[in-house]
C-alpha angles and dihedrals in degrees: 000000000000117000092245090060091046091052092046094048094047094049092045092051095041103040108016093221123203088206126029132167120175110193125187107216095170093113088063089061102042110147093011126116110287094028103127094182093249094108087231105087106098123051141172124201123195109193140174118184132160087220088068097048114118094016124121118252089254092051090049092053091047090051092052091048091047091050091050092049128203095289092063097033090055090057093056128082094185134012122184114193125198119186123211 
């Protein structure tokens, strides 16, 4: 399964978002540090979930990382998260 599908599935299962965008930004970083040549190193997630409402920004980031789990996190070089 492609990493975008893994990210989407993990966040859907873990946080039940009402809004979720998973954007591969790896092409913007080709040849830069952290680019492993896979085309799946740099990601942006835009997420809105009631389960995140009322949490601090740090708690929201932790919740996203927890939902992704170490297997997915270890496959990322960079993850930008925007909350809606």
